[in-house]
N, C-alpha and C positions, 0 to 999 in steps of 0.2 A: 635554854634556861640562863646560858652564861651572857654576861652584859655585852651586847653587841659592839659598843664602843671599843671594849677590850679586845673582843675578837678581831676587829677590823685594825686597831693599832697592832697587836700580834703578828698579823701577816704582812704590813709595811714593815715591821722591825725584822722580820725573818728575810724579806726579800729586799729590803732596802731600797724600794721603789713604790710609789704610789700607782705607777701604771701597771705594774706586774701584779700588784695587790688587788687593783681593780679588776684584773682579769681572772685572776684564782677566784675571787669572791662573786664573780657576775654582777659587778657593780660598776656604775661610772666611777670615773676618777673624780668628780667633784663630791660626789656621795661619800666616797672614802676619806677625802680632805675634809669634809664637815663632821665626819664621826671622830676622827682624831682631833680636830679643834674642839669639839664637845668634851673629850678627855683631858685634854689640855686645861681647858676652862673648869673642869671639875677639880683638877689638882692644882690650878693657878700656876702652872709651870709650861715650860717649853719641853716637850719630849724628844724633838728633833732639831738637829741643825740643818739648815738648807742653803747649800752653797755652791755656786757654779754648777747647777744641774744635778748635785750629787746630796744625798740625805746621810746623815750618821746620827745615831742615838746620842742624845745629852746624857750627862751622869745620872738625873732623874729618869730618863727614857730607858736606861741600863736597869735601874732599880725597878721599874714598872715590868720591864721585860721578862725579867728574872721571876717576878712573882707571878706574872702571867702564864710562864711555862709551868709553874706547880700548880696553879689554879685549874688550868685547862687538863692536865693529868689527872688531878684528883677528880674533877668532873667526870672524865672517861672512865675511871675506876667505879665511882660511885653508879654511873648509869649501868655498866657491867655487871657490877655485883647485884644490883637490884634484879635484873633481867635473869641473872643465874638464880635467884630465888625461886622464879617463877618457871626455869628451865626454857625461858624463851631464848631465841636466838634471833636478834634482829638488828635493825639499825642500818644506817648508810655506809656502804664500803666503797671507797674510792681506789679504784685498780688502776695502774698505767702499764701499758703492754708495748713491747716493740712490735714493729709491723707484722713480722711473720707470725710472732706469737698470737697476735690479735686477729689476723685473718683465718689461720688454719688451725689453732689450736684451741682457742678460748671461746667460740661459739657454742659448741657442743657441752664443753664442760661447765661454762656458766649457766648454760640451758639446764642441764640434769642439777647442779647446784641450787640453782633456784626453784625446781621443784621439790627438793629435799627441804630448803629453808625459805618458804614463800616471805617470810618478814623481813628478810634483808633485801635490801635495795643497792643494786650494783650499779656504780656510775664508773665507766670505763673510758680513759684517755689513751688514744694510740700516737704514739710519736716512735723515733728511732731510740736506740738504746743509750745513747749519750743523754738525749734529753729526759728520758724515764729515770735515769739515775739522779738527774739533777731536781726531778719533782719528788721523788723519795727524799733526797737530803733536804729539800726546802718544805717537807711535810703538805706538799699539795695532792700528794696520794698516800693512802695507807700502806699500800703494798704494790710493788713492781714485779712483772715477770719479763725477763729480758734473755737474749741469744747470743751473748757473749760474757768474757770473763769480766767481773768489775774489781777493781783494786782499792776503791774508797774505803779508807779505814773507818769511816763515821757508819758504814752501812754494814748490816748482817746479811750474809749472802748463804743460801741454801741449795745445792745443785738438787733440781728434780728430775733431771733425765739428760740424755744426749740425743744429739740429731747429726746425721750425716750430710756433709755437702758434696754435691757431685756435678760434673760436667754436665750442662744440656746443649742439645744441638738438634737440627732439624735430621729426620731419620736417613736421608740421603746425604749426608755430609760424609767427606772422605774418610773421618775419624770415626765414623760410627760402627766399624768393625773392630774396633780396639776392645779389648777386655778391661784395660784399664789405662789411664792417661797421666803422664808425667806433667807438671806445669810447664816445663820447658816447651813441650809438645804444643802449647796453646799460643806462643809468641808470634806465630807467623800469621796467625787469623784474626780479624776483626774481633775485638773482645766488648762486652758490655757489663757494667759494672754497678753497684749500688753507690748512692750518695755519701758523701763525709760524713760521719757520725752514725752510721749504720752499724748495727753488731755484725752482720753478716761481713760486711767490708772489713771491720776490724778483726775479725777472726782470719779472713783469707790473708790480710797483711801480716799478721804474725806467722800464720802458716808459711808464706813465702819466705820471712826472714829468716827463718830456720833453715830453709833451702840455699840462701845466700842469693835471693832474689827479690825483687819488689815490682810495684804496679807498673813502674816506667819501663819495664821489660816488655810489657803487653802492649798491643795495639788498640788502646782503647778508644773507642768510636762513641760511646755515651755513656752517661751516668744517670741513671734513672733511680726514682724514690721508692719502689714497691717491688715486690716479687711479681705482680699481675703485669705490670709493665714491662719487664724484663721478660717474661714469658713471652708475651707478645711480640716483643722485637726479635727474640730468637725463632719464633715459629713464622716471622716474615721474612726470615733469612738474612739478617742484618748482621749477625754475629753470633759467638759462642757466650757462654756465660758458667758461672759457678753460682749454684742455688743449694737452698735446702731441699733434701728429698721429699721432705714433708710436704712442701708447696706444690708439687708436681704428680700427685698420685692420678688426679684427672687426665692430664695430657699424657700420662704413661699409659693408661687404659685406651685412651683414643687413638695412642699412637702418632699423635701431632707431634711430639717430642721424644728424644730417647736420654737416658741417663748413664754416664759410665762412670765408675769411681775413679778417684785421684788415686795416684800412686806416688808417695805413701797416702793412706787413706786420711780424711781430713773429718774429725768429728769436733763439735762445738756443744758446749752445755745450755741448756735451758735453767733458769734459775730464778728463784724467788729472791727478791731483796727489799729490805725493810729498815727502819730506824732501830739502833739498838736501846730500846725503851724498856724499862723495867715493867711496864703495864702494855699489855696490848689487847685491843678489842678480841673478844672470844669468837667473833665473826671470822675475823683472821685467821686465827687458828684453824677454825673448821675448815676454811677454804683451801688452807695450806694442805691439811692432812686430806681433804677432798683429792686435790690436785695431785698429792704425792701418790695415792693409790691409782688415779688415772695414768701418770707417768709409768709407775711400775708395772701395770698391766700392758701399755704398749709395748714396753721392752720385752716383757715375759711372751706375750703373743706375737710379737715382731709384727705389729698392725700399725697403720698410719693414725694419725690422731683422731680422724673423723670417724673412725670404726671401733674405739673403744669406751665411749661414753656410757653405754649401757652396761657394759662390764664393771666399769668405775663404779657405777651407782651401787650394784649388786655388791661388791666389796666393801664399799664404805657402810652399806646398810648392815651387813653381814658382822663387820668390826664393831659396830656401835651396839 
């Protein structure tokens, strides 16, 4: 219902990039430029200054952007209020999730959520924690679920659970008989770590810092971009790693890997993050509550994420 020209302008103004706006809107860059020019012709004024491959809002652009923010906020509130009259929970919900959450927590959770709310369409974007925080800040997703501490003051954070990080290795490794491992014990072995920007890496670096250590103390032989690739490398005997215990349930059952707790133990939060808006889609609130029950049951039952979805669904229905 909202003016398409205004939507496109609003996205360009938020990101200050025609290229990024085109990616976010799934449009070509010429199409984005055309829509902005149409709006400029409508107002008969330039909305952007374009210099040295950078853009900025003109005074007129600042005015239009300010009003556009209020228009879209009112539009979302109107749409939600009308749906509440019919008790319908529906609409498009854009979620951003860090890699570990997306691969091991969300599939079953979103499947059960979809069964309960079939009229909600979920669009999932997967990246590392740093990128998900950026997506939330720039309104590219409605809700983020990440696996590291978030200090951005513009974003509301709600911790929904916690996860233990453990050392993984092949069953025949010489450290495999240890009941716990201090980080300094890992320094003499090849180590495989996550890429820069990863929530897992961020948590590990903070943990090492409290112990007076850093990653340069380790013999890093690889930096890999997903838990699956790290597990494969460790199974192949290429080194040790520190990963989420949630990600290795299958390997522990099959005995292709073993996990040993760190000493001191290392936990990290799973958190919902979203913009500090006065108004929020009801579908987001329902998903947060649904996920909160999911995490709560996981903690109480001491189960891996993939084994609690049916429990979560039952608890959520009983609460309603």
